[in-house]
Every structure is written in structure tokens, then in C-alpha cells.
SEDREN-25682 format. One line per field, with one value per atom (N, C-alpha, C): residue number from 1; chain; atom name; x, y, z. Coordinates in Angstrom, 1 decimal. Layout:
BEGIN
nr (NUM:...)
kette (A:...)
atom (CA:...)
x (X:...)
y (Y:...)
z (Z:...)
END
This chain:
BEGIN
nr (1:1:1:2:2:2:3:3:3:4:4:4:5:5:5:6:6:6:7:7:7:8:8:8:9:9:9:10:10:10:11:11:11:12:12:12:13:13:13:14:14:14:15:15:15:16:16:16:17:17:17:18:18:18:19:19:19:20:20:20:21:21:21:22:22:22:23:23:23:24:24:24:25:25:25:26:26:26:27:27:27:28:28:28:29:29:29:30:30:30:31:31:31:32:32:32:33:33:33:34:34:34:35:35:35:36:36:36:37:37:37:38:38:38:39:39:39:40:40:40:41:41:41:42:42:42:43:43:43:44:44:44:45:45:45:46:46:46:47:47:47:48:48:48:49:49:49:50:50:50:51:51:51:52:52:52:53:53:53:54:54:54:55:55:55:56:56:56:57:57:57:58:58:58:59:59:59:60:60:60:61:61:61:62:62:62:63:63:63:64:64:64:65:65:65:66:66:66:67:67:67:68:68:68:69:69:69:70:70:70:71:71:71:72:72:72:73:73:73:74:74:74:75:75:75:76:76:76:77:77:77:78:78:78:79:79:79:80:80:80:81:81:81:82:82:82:83:83:83:84:84:84:85:85:85:86:86:86:87:87:87:88:88:88:89:89:89:90:90:90:91:91:91:92:92:92:93:93:93:94:94:94:95:95:95:96:96:96:97:97:97:98:98:98:99:99:99:100:100:100:101:101:101:102:102:102:103:103:103:104:104:104:105:105:105:106:106:106:107:107:107:108:108:108:109:109:109:110:110:110:111:111:111:112:112:112:113:113:113:114:114:114:115:115:115:116:116:116:117:117:117:118:118:118:119:119:119:120:120:120:121:121:121:122:122:122:123:123:123:124:124:124:125:125:125:126:126:126:127:127:127:128:128:128:129:129:129:130:130:130:131:131:131:132:132:132:133:133:133:134:134:134:135:135:135:136:136:136:137:137:137:138:138:138:139:139:139:140:140:140:141:141:141:142:142:142:143:143:143:144:144:144:145:145:145:146:146:146:147:147:147:148:148:148:149:149:149:150:150:150:151:151:151:152:152:152:153:153:153:154:154:154:155:155:155:156:156:156)
kette (A:A:A:A:A:A:A:A:A:A:A:A:A:A:A:A:A:A:A:A:A:A:A:A:A:A:A:A:A:A:A:A:A:A:A:A:A:A:A:A:A:A:A:A:A:A:A:A:A:A:A:A:A:A:A:A:A:A:A:A:A:A:A:A:A:A:A:A:A:A:A:A:A:A:A:A:A:A:A:A:A:A:A:A:A:A:A:A:A:A:A:A:A:A:A:A:A:A:A:A:A:A:A:A:A:A:A:A:A:A:A:A:A:A:A:A:A:A:A:A:A:A:A:A:A:A:A:A:A:A:A:A:A:A:A:A:A:A:A:A:A:A:A:A:A:A:A:A:A:A:A:A:A:A:A:A:A:A:A:A:A:A:A:A:A:A:A:A:A:A:A:A:A:A:A:A:A:A:A:A:A:A:A:A:A:A:A:A:A:A:A:A:A:A:A:A:A:A:A:A:A:A:A:A:A:A:A:A:A:A:A:A:A:A:A:A:A:A:A:A:A:A:A:A:A:A:A:A:A:A:A:A:A:A:A:A:A:A:A:A:A:A:A:A:A:A:A:A:A:A:A:A:A:A:A:A:A:A:A:A:A:A:A:A:A:A:A:A:A:A:A:A:A:A:A:A:A:A:A:A:A:A:A:A:A:A:A:A:A:A:A:A:A:A:A:A:A:A:A:A:A:A:A:A:A:A:A:A:A:A:A:A:A:A:A:A:A:A:A:A:A:A:A:A:A:A:A:A:A:A:A:A:A:A:A:A:A:A:A:A:A:A:A:A:A:A:A:A:A:A:A:A:A:A:A:A:A:A:A:A:A:A:A:A:A:A:A:A:A:A:A:A:A:A:A:A:A:A:A:A:A:A:A:A:A:A:A:A:A:A:A:A:A:A:A:A:A:A:A:A:A:A:A:A:A:A:A:A:A:A:A:A:A:A:A:A:A:A:A:A:A:A:A:A:A:A:A:A:A:A:A:A:A:A:A:A:A:A:A:A:A:A:A:A:A:A:A:A:A:A:A:A:A:A:A:A:A:A:A:A:A:A:A:A:A:A:A:A)
atom (N:CA:C:N:CA:C:N:CA:C:N:CA:C:N:CA:C:N:CA:C:N:CA:C:N:CA:C:N:CA:C:N:CA:C:N:CA:C:N:CA:C:N:CA:C:N:CA:C:N:CA:C:N:CA:C:N:CA:C:N:CA:C:N:CA:C:N:CA:C:N:CA:C:N:CA:C:N:CA:C:N:CA:C:N:CA:C:N:CA:C:N:CA:C:N:CA:C:N:CA:C:N:CA:C:N:CA:C:N:CA:C:N:CA:C:N:CA:C:N:CA:C:N:CA:C:N:CA:C:N:CA:C:N:CA:C:N:CA:C:N:CA:C:N:CA:C:N:CA:C:N:CA:C:N:CA:C:N:CA:C:N:CA:C:N:CA:C:N:CA:C:N:CA:C:N:CA:C:N:CA:C:N:CA:C:N:CA:C:N:CA:C:N:CA:C:N:CA:C:N:CA:C:N:CA:C:N:CA:C:N:CA:C:N:CA:C:N:CA:C:N:CA:C:N:CA:C:N:CA:C:N:CA:C:N:CA:C:N:CA:C:N:CA:C:N:CA:C:N:CA:C:N:CA:C:N:CA:C:N:CA:C:N:CA:C:N:CA:C:N:CA:C:N:CA:C:N:CA:C:N:CA:C:N:CA:C:N:CA:C:N:CA:C:N:CA:C:N:CA:C:N:CA:C:N:CA:C:N:CA:C:N:CA:C:N:CA:C:N:CA:C:N:CA:C:N:CA:C:N:CA:C:N:CA:C:N:CA:C:N:CA:C:N:CA:C:N:CA:C:N:CA:C:N:CA:C:N:CA:C:N:CA:C:N:CA:C:N:CA:C:N:CA:C:N:CA:C:N:CA:C:N:CA:C:N:CA:C:N:CA:C:N:CA:C:N:CA:C:N:CA:C:N:CA:C:N:CA:C:N:CA:C:N:CA:C:N:CA:C:N:CA:C:N:CA:C:N:CA:C:N:CA:C:N:CA:C:N:CA:C:N:CA:C:N:CA:C:N:CA:C:N:CA:C:N:CA:C:N:CA:C:N:CA:C:N:CA:C:N:CA:C:N:CA:C:N:CA:C:N:CA:C:N:CA:C:N:CA:C:N:CA:C:N:CA:C:N:CA:C:N:CA:C:N:CA:C:N:CA:C:N:CA:C:N:CA:C:N:CA:C:N:CA:C:N:CA:C:N:CA:C:N:CA:C:N:CA:C:N:CA:C:N:CA:C)
x (149.2:149.3:149.0:149.3:148.9:147.1:146.4:145.0:144.5:144.9:144.8:144.9:146.2:146.3:145.7:145.0:144.3:142.7:142.5:141.3:141.3:142.4:142.4:142.4:143.4:143.4:142.0:141.0:139.7:138.7:139.0:138.4:138.5:140.2:140.7:139.8:139.6:138.9:137.9:137.0:135.5:136.1:137.1:137.2:137.6:138.6:139.0:137.8:136.9:136.1:134.8:134.6:133.6:134.2:135.7:136.4:136.2:136.5:136.7:135.2:134.3:133.1:132.7:133.0:132.8:133.7:134.8:136.0:135.1:135.0:134.0:132.8:132.1:130.8:131.3:132.3:132.7:133.0:134.0:134.7:133.7:132.7:131.7:130.9:130.6:129.8:130.7:131.7:133.1:132.8:133.0:132.9:131.7:130.5:129.1:128.8:129.6:129.2:130.3:131.3:132.6:133.0:133.2:133.8:135.0:135.9:137.4:137.4:138.5:138.7:138.9:138.0:137.8:138.7:139.1:139.5:139.2:138.0:137.1:137.6:137.4:137.9:139.2:140.2:141.7:141.6:140.9:141.1:140.5:139.7:138.9:139.8:140.4:141.5:142.8:143.1:144.4:144.1:142.7:142.4:142.2:141.9:141.9:143.1:144.1:145.4:146.1:145.9:146.4:145.8:144.9:144.0:144.6:144.6:145.3:146.6:147.6:149.0:148.8:148.5:148.4:147.9:147.0:146.3:147.6:148.3:149.0:150.5:150.9:151.6:151.1:150.2:149.6:149.5:149.2:149.1:150.6:151.2:152.8:153.3:152.9:153.6:152.8:151.7:150.9:151.4:152.0:152.3:153.9:154.4:156.0:155.9:155.1:155.1:154.2:153.1:151.7:151.9:150.8:151.0:150.5:150.1:149.6:150.6:151.4:152.7:153.7:154.7:156.3:156.3:155.8:156.1:155.5:154.3:153.8:154.2:155.0:155.5:157.0:157.7:158.8:158.6:157.7:157.2:157.2:156.1:155.3:155.9:156.9:157.1:156.3:156.6:156.0:154.9:155.5:154.6:153.3:153.5:152.2:151.4:152.0:151.1:150.1:150.9:150.2:149.3:149.3:148.3:147.2:147.2:146.0:145.4:144.1:143.4:143.5:143.3:143.6:144.8:146.0:147.0:147.6:147.4:147.7:146.7:145.6:144.9:145.7:145.9:146.7:147.9:148.7:150.1:150.4:149.7:149.9:148.8:147.7:146.8:146.2:145.9:145.2:146.7:148.0:148.6:148.9:149.0:149.2:148.3:147.0:145.4:145.8:145.8:146.1:147.1:148.3:149.3:148.9:148.2:147.9:146.6:145.7:144.8:145.3:146.5:147.2:147.8:148.7:149.1:148.2:147.0:146.1:145.6:145.4:144.4:145.6:146.9:148.0:148.3:148.1:148.3:146.9:145.8:144.4:144.7:145.5:145.4:146.5:147.6:148.5:147.8:147.0:146.5:145.6:144.9:143.6:144.8:145.8:146.9:147.2:147.5:148.3:147.2:145.8:144.7:144.7:144.4:144.5:142.9:142.3:140.6:140.4:138.6:137.9:138.1:139.0:139.5:140.1:140.7:141.4:140.3:139.2:138.0:137.8:138.2:137.7:138.9:140.0:141.4:141.1:141.0:140.6:139.7:138.7:137.6:138.1:138.5:139.0:140.0:140.9:141.7:141.3:140.2:139.5:138.8:138.1:136.9:138.0:138.8:139.8:140.2:140.4:141.2:139.8:138.8:137.5:137.2:137.5:137.2:138.0:139.2:140.7:140.3:140.2:139.9:138.7:137.7:136.2:136.9:137.5:138.0:139.2:139.8:141.0:140.7:139.8:139.0:138.5:139.0:138.5:137.1:136.1:134.6:134.0:133.1:132.7:132.1:131.6:131.2:132.0:133.2:134.5:134.9:134.2:134.2:135.6:136.6:138.2:138.5:138.5:139.2:138.6:137.5:136.2:136.9:136.7:136.8:135.7:135.3:134.2:133.9:132.9:132.5:133.5:133.2:133.7:134.6:135.4:136.6:135.6:135.7:135.1:133.6:133.5:132.3:132.4:131.9:132.1:131.1)
y (143.2:143.6:145.3:145.6:147.5:147.3:146.7:146.6:146.4:145.4:145.1:146.2:146.7:148.0:149.1:149.2:150.0:150.1:148.9:148.2:148.8:148.4:148.4:150.0:150.7:152.1:152.5:152.3:152.8:152.4:151.0:150.9:151.6:151.7:152.3:153.9:154.4:155.8:156.0:154.7:154.4:154.3:153.9:153.5:154.7:155.6:157.0:157.8:157.8:158.7:158.6:157.2:156.7:157.4:157.0:157.0:158.8:159.5:160.7:161.4:160.7:161.5:161.0:159.9:159.3:160.3:160.6:161.5:162.8:163.5:164.5:164.5:163.7:163.7:163.6:162.9:162.8:164.0:164.5:165.6:166.8:166.8:167.7:167.7:166.4:166.1:166.5:166.4:166.8:168.1:168.9:170.2:170.8:170.4:170.8:170.3:169.3:168.6:169.1:169.5:170.0:169.0:167.6:166.7:166.3:165.5:165.4:164.5:164.3:163.3:161.8:161.2:159.8:158.8:157.6:156.8:156.3:156.1:155.9:156.6:158.3:159.3:159.3:158.6:158.4:157.5:156.4:155.3:155.3:155.9:156.2:157.3:158.1:159.0:158.3:157.3:156.6:155.6:154.9:154.2:154.7:156.1:157.1:157.3:157.7:158.2:156.8:155.9:154.5:154.2:154.4:153.9:155.0:156.3:157.5:157.3:156.5:156.7:155.1:153.8:152.9:153.1:153.9:154.7:155.5:156.1:156.9:156.0:155.1:154.0:153.4:152.7:152.4:153.3:154.5:155.7:155.9:155.8:156.4:155.3:154.0:152.8:152.9:153.1:153.4:154.9:155.7:157.1:156.5:156.1:155.5:154.4:153.6:152.0:152.1:152.9:152.9:154.1:153.9:154.7:156.3:156.8:157.9:159.1:158.3:159.4:159.7:158.9:159.3:159.3:157.9:157.5:158.3:159.0:159.9:161.2:161.8:163.0:162.7:161.6:161.3:160.8:160.3:160.1:161.3:162.0:163.4:164.8:164.9:166.3:167.0:167.6:168.4:169.3:169.7:170.9:170.1:169.0:168.4:168.0:167.5:166.9:168.3:169.4:170.1:171.0:170.5:171.4:170.3:169.1:167.9:167.9:168.1:168.2:167.0:165.5:164.4:164.1:164.3:164.1:164.9:166.1:167.0:166.5:166.3:165.5:164.6:163.2:162.1:162.5:162.9:163.2:164.5:165.1:166.1:166.9:166.9:167.5:166.3:165.3:163.9:164.0:163.7:163.7:164.6:165.7:167.1:167.3:167.0:167.1:166.2:165.0:163.8:163.9:164.4:164.6:165.5:166.7:167.9:167.4:166.5:166.0:164.6:164.3:163.3:164.1:165.0:166.0:166.7:167.0:167.6:166.6:165.2:164.1:164.0:163.9:163.6:164.5:165.9:166.8:167.1:166.6:166.4:165.3:164.0:163.1:163.7:164.2:164.7:165.6:166.2:167.2:166.4:165.3:164.5:163.9:163.4:162.6:162.9:164.2:164.6:165.7:165.2:166.2:166.2:167.2:167.3:167.5:168.2:168.8:168.8:169.3:169.4:170.3:171.2:172.2:171.3:170.3:169.2:168.8:168.9:168.5:169.4:170.7:171.7:172.1:171.4:171.9:170.6:169.2:168.2:168.2:168.9:168.7:169.7:170.6:171.9:171.1:170.4:169.8:168.5:167.9:166.9:167.6:168.5:169.2:169.5:170.4:171.0:169.5:168.5:167.2:166.6:166.5:166.0:166.9:168.3:169.0:168.8:168.8:168.5:167.1:166.2:164.9:164.5:165.6:165.5:166.2:167.1:167.8:167.1:166.1:165.5:164.0:163.5:162.2:162.1:161.2:160.9:160.6:161.2:161.0:160.6:160.0:159.4:160.4:161.4:162.5:163.6:163.4:164.2:163.7:164.0:163.6:163.1:164.1:164.1:162.8:162.5:161.8:161.0:160.5:159.8:158.4:157.9:156.3:156.1:154.4:154.2:154.2:154.2:154.6:153.2:151.9:150.8:150.1:149.2:148.5:147.5:147.4:146.5:147.3:148.5:148.8:149.6:149.8:150.7:151.3)
z (64.0:65.3:65.6:64.4:64.4:64.6:63.9:63.8:65.1:66.0:67.2:68.2:68.0:69.0:68.8:67.4:67.2:67.6:67.9:68.3:70.1:70.5:71.8:72.2:71.5:71.6:71.5:70.8:70.3:71.7:72.5:73.5:74.5:74.9:76.2:76.0:75.1:74.7:75.6:75.5:76.4:77.7:77.9:79.3:80.1:79.3:80.0:80.0:78.8:79.0:80.2:80.4:81.5:82.9:83.1:84.2:84.7:83.3:83.7:83.9:83.4:83.8:85.5:85.6:86.9:88.0:87.6:88.8:88.7:87.5:87.5:88.4:88.4:89.3:90.6:91.2:92.2:92.9:91.9:92.6:92.7:91.8:91.9:93.3:93.4:94.6:95.9:96.0:97.1:97.1:96.1:96.4:97.0:96.3:96.8:98.3:98.8:100.1:101.1:100.3:101.4:102.2:101.4:102.0:101.6:102.3:102.1:101.1:100.3:99.5:100.1:99.5:100.1:99.2:99.8:99.2:97.8:97.5:96.6:95.5:95.7:94.9:94.2:95.2:94.8:93.8:94.0:93.3:92.0:91.7:90.4:89.5:90.2:89.7:89.3:90.2:89.8:88.6:88.6:87.2:86.2:86.3:85.2:84.7:85.4:85.1:84.5:84.9:84.7:83.2:83.2:81.8:80.7:81.2:80.1:79.5:80.7:80.0:79.4:79.7:78.7:77.3:77.1:75.9:75.2:76.1:75.3:74.9:75.6:75.2:74.0:73.7:72.7:71.5:71.8:70.6:70.3:71.0:70.7:69.7:70.1:69.2:67.7:67.7:66.5:65.7:66.4:66.0:65.1:65.9:65.3:64.4:64.5:63.7:62.5:63.1:62.0:60.8:60.1:58.5:58.8:60.1:59.9:60.9:61.2:62.3:61.6:62.1:61.5:60.2:59.9:58.4:57.3:57.8:56.9:56.6:57.9:57.7:57.1:57.4:56.9:54.8:54.6:53.3:52.5:53.2:52.3:52.5:53.9:54.1:55.2:56.0:56.9:56.4:55.2:54.6:53.6:53.2:52.5:54.0:54.9:56.0:56.5:56.8:57.4:56.5:55.1:54.3:54.4:54.6:54.2:55.7:55.8:57.2:57.8:57.2:57.6:57.8:57.4:57.4:58.8:58.9:59.9:61.2:61.2:62.1:63.2:62.4:62.8:62.9:62.4:62.5:63.9:63.9:64.8:65.8:65.4:66.4:67.3:67.0:68.1:68.7:68.7:69.2:70.2:70.1:70.8:71.7:71.0:72.0:73.1:72.9:73.8:74.8:74.4:75.1:76.2:75.9:76.8:77.9:77.4:78.3:79.1:78.9:79.8:80.6:80.4:81.6:82.3:82.0:82.9:83.9:83.5:84.1:85.2:84.8:85.7:86.7:86.5:87.2:88.4:87.7:88.5:89.6:89.2:90.0:91.1:90.6:91.8:93.0:92.8:93.5:94.5:94.1:94.7:95.7:95.1:95.9:97.3:97.2:98.6:99.3:98.6:99.5:100.8:101.6:102.9:103.3:102.3:102.6:101.6:101.1:100.5:99.0:99.3:98.4:97.2:97.3:96.0:95.3:95.8:94.9:93.7:93.9:93.3:92.2:92.4:91.4:90.7:91.2:90.2:89.1:89.8:88.9:87.9:87.9:86.8:85.9:86.2:85.7:84.7:85.5:84.5:83.5:84.0:82.9:81.7:81.9:80.8:79.9:80.5:79.9:79.2:79.6:78.9:77.6:77.8:76.6:75.6:76.0:75.0:74.4:75.0:74.8:73.7:73.8:72.9:71.7:71.6:70.3:69.7:70.4:69.8:69.2:69.5:69.1:67.4:67.0:65.5:65.5:66.0:66.0:64.7:64.5:63.3:62.4:63.2:62.3:61.7:62.0:61.6:60.2:59.3:57.8:57.5:57.6:57.0:57.8:59.2:60.2:60.6:60.2:61.1:61.2:62.4:63.0:63.4:63.4:64.3:65.5:66.3:67.5:68.2:67.5:68.3:67.6:67.8:66.8:66.5:65.0:64.1:63.4:64.0:63.2:61.9:60.9:59.7:59.4)
END
């Protein structure tokens, strides 16, 4: 079950990144054209937020039940975890970064949900851009040697 959820978590990363880029481009276009937030903008933002929250739930299960979160900390102690970069990344940094990104996505979605004019595009754009930066910094990309994970499930 853990491996299946790890693959799901990996796939949802791509869903979030694609939806985040779509949302960023839509809000950038809305800022430049000074158009009101459309139902399509709100729908993309909603799907982005849903995907982010589902990924969070899967990730929290992995953190509590899997070998790289709570079990790692309780088995080795926080001092050992903080001294090892791979342990620290999965036990602390990834979780913290993704929580921050999901909060930013949720706030950005909230700004658009109640939008009455085009200025909501600007607010959502900046929240989503910050979320994208945090996500890109917190993902275990294949080029990050100590914490590398494959781009897609099943790849090695």
C-alpha cells in the first residue's frame, strides 16, 4: 500500500505543477487585460487546491506510516535526523515546504473565490508564484543526489 500511495503522491505532483502553471498564466493574462476573474479561472484554482489537499493527505499518511517520517525520528532521534541531509529533507524540509505551499495555494484560491474585479488576478498570481517556488525547492528531484526520486513512478 505504501508503494502505491508513493506512486500516487508522485503523479499528483505533476497534476499540481501543471494546474499551477495554468493558473499562473490565466491570472497573468487577467492582470494584463484587466478582465474580471472568470468562472474558468475559479475552476482551475479550485482543482489546483483540491489536488494539493489530496496530495497533502497522501503525504501525511506516508509521513506517519512510512519509513521517512515519524518512524525515522522516533528510531534515530531528532539530533541524528537533523545532522543527515537525506533524513532531514524527508522528515522535516519536504513536509514543511509543502505545507507552506499548500497554505499559499489555499490563500490564493480564497482571493479569487470572492473576487469582484480584476485586482484578484494580481493577488492570486503572487500567492501561486510563491507556492510554485516553494514546491520546486521542496520536491526530491532526480538531480538532488541525497534525496533523489524518479520523475515518474516506476522509473529508476
